[in-house]
C-alpha positions, 0 to 999 in steps of 0.5 A: 113206252119203255119203263125205266127204273127210277134208281137207274135214272138217279145214277144215270143223271148224276152229272156233277162228277162230269161237270167237276172234271171238265171244270178242273181241266179248264181251271188247270188249262187257265193255270197253264196259260198264266205260268210262269209269267204270272205264277212263277212255278215251272211245271205247275200245270203238269203236277196239277194234271197228273194229280187230277187224273190220279184223283179221277182214277181213285174215284172210279175205283169207288164208283165202278162195281166191276173190279176188273174194269176199274183196275184197267181204268186205274192203270190207264190213269196211272199211265196218264199220270206217268205222261205228265211226270215224263213231261215234267222231267224232260223240260224241267230236270233233264233239259240240259241233256239231249240224250236223256230228253230224247229218251224221255220223249220216247217213253211218253209213247208208253201211255200214248200206246197203252192207254187206248188199249186199256180203255178198249179192254175195259169196254170189252170187259163191260160187254162180256162181263158174264163170259169166263174169258172176256178178252180172249178175242182181243188179246192179240192187240197186246203184242201188236202194241208192244211191238210198236212200243219197241220200235219207238224205244229203239228208234235210235237204232232202227229209225222206224218212227222218226228220222233224226238228223244231228246238227250243230250240237242239236237234232231235228226229226221227221216222221216216218210212215210207222209213226202215222200208223201209230197215230191211226192205231191209237185213234181207231182203238179209241173209237172202238171203245165207244162202239163196244160200249154202245153195243153192250147198252140195252137201255134206249135212255142211254143210247139216245144220249150217245152224243155226250161222250161222242161230242167230248171225244170229238172235241179232244180228238179235234184238238189232237189232230189240229196239234199234229197237223200244225206240227206242234203247239199253238201260240197266241202272243207268245203264250202256249195254248195247249200241249198234246199231253193234256189233250190226251188226258182229256180224251181218256178221262172225260169221255169215260166220265161221260159214259158213266153219266149217261149209263153206258158204264154201270156204276151203282154200288151199295144197293143195301144202303141206297135202298135203306136210305131211299124214300122211294118204295122199291125192292129187287127180287130174284127170278124165284121172287125172293126179296134181295133188296128192299127199302123201308117204304116198300109194301108188296101189298100196296094200298088204294092210293099206291100202284106197284110197277115192275121192270125186268132186270138181269137175274130178276126184276125190280118193283117200286110203288108210286103213291098217287095220293098227292096226284089225286089230291092235286087233281081235286085241287086242280079241278076246283082251281080250274072252275075258279079260273073260268069264273075269274076269266069270265069276270076279267073278260067282261071287265076288259070289254067294259074298259075297251068300250070306255076307252073307245068312248073317251077316244071319240070324245077327245076327238070330237072335242078337238074337232069342235075346238078347231072349227069353233071360229068357222061355226061362229062365222056360219051362225053370224051369216045365217042370223037375220037382221031387222027381219031382212032376208038372206042375201046370196053372198051370205048364203054362199059364204056360209055354204063354203064355211059349212063345206070346210067344217064338214070336210075338215072334220072328216080329214081330222078323223082320217089323220088322227094320231099321225095317220097317213091320208090319201091326197085324193081326200084333199082333192075331193075336199077342194073340189066340193068347196069350188062348187060353191065358189062357182055359184058366186061367179068364180071360174075354177079349175082343179087338177090332180097329178097322181095320188099318194099317202101323205102325212095327215098334217100336210093335208090339213094345212093344205086345206086350211091354206086353200080355205083362208085364201078363198075367205080372204079374197072371195069378193074380189076373186074371179078365177081360181086354179088349184093343182095337186102334185102327188107322185114322187113328192107333194105340192099344192099350187093355188093361183088366183086373180085376187091380188093383195088380199091374202098375206102368205108371209107369216101364215102358220109359220111355226106349224109349217116349220114343224112339219117340214113344209114350205110356203111361197108366194109369187106375183106375176101379171096380176096373178098371185101364185101360192105354193105349199110343198115339202122341203125335200122337194125343194132340196132335190 
């Protein structure tokens, strides 16, 4: 794993200047949107953009130790500022003269052509800082760029860049092939700036963050290409979103600031003051081992709780100490804390187990109490039926009736378990419950028939009400019932139909009216040929 000098990290990760620069661009862009409709100051954005670029250039001269590089970037900043001066002059001071306005337009190509070239020279100087003639192989670009500028400035004579047609006291223009060559020339040189800087960077920590300047450059380049393809500025509700000059300033300043941020451009300075003020024990030695810079906390001998580390740099090496006292103490505390946490976790686990058992017991008790309360009338009826009177023996009808109630108690308790807390229950459970009840009806001489058409999961409340209905019908008319037919329909919808020959004993009109309404169930009764048919079904079936 590559070791990185902590001082390098301190420099490379200073993101504040980059954020301030981007924030300033955004702020001035917003100012440009609201002027002059809200702020009645014409050309305010041009003044602010020019000032911002100049301030950035001054800050670069303070932060970049390579003087030749900072001079080139300062020249680029001055030319970019000139771009806004020319724009301000063209549209605010000389807009009355077409000739002056046109030549101010031509002069804007001085920064358009030379700012990318100066950036490229600065990148080459950074790469070849130890060379006696670092720009030897790229100086041919200077006359080429100068020739392109001459073609622009003499366009009125040569017409090499723009084809201008004068009509009605004004003029229109069209781009010539050389103009597109200039655009490609500017873009290619701008891209080469980052290629050169990437090649001269030996620290993988910076290379892994190449996307920061590349992404910002791509953002500005996209806005520039959109401007050129559109043929001018974009307007939204009559508001000019941006012009090419501010995009050009963004492409020049922000990617360079991003290069400083990720470490592609060396920016350390004032090593003596930095080492003196730093709490990091570090020192820089030359190839002979002599100390060049040293901090107050640096000790070459080290101690039992410190470790000396080193990393090779150009011309020597850097040493720094890492105090492990805190780590050792932290490990000791961490060990004690871990032991306490293990004991506490075991206690919490046991408490959770007890709480879970308690909750399960309370839940069972709640369910048992609910079942007992719900079935109390049936249990009371069973006790009365099975209580002997005057030492007489039990009659058959009492035993059958008690058996029917006993089956109901058993089956309904089971259904209540299944339907607890709104769970769905299979219609087959209702089928089995009714079938067992019918077995005891047959003992009393009643003919029964039970059919099931399909099976499906239905709300537990449906099952409970259907079984209660069947039980109430049986208990109300059992003595006069000779035949009972039940059909359970459970395919696309749910319906239970009960037919019996015991007419007039069960009143369906007001049976559990509120509960049926709350569940969306309906109950119907039909009398035909001494046969009563009672149906319970979901309202959705009736609506369909």
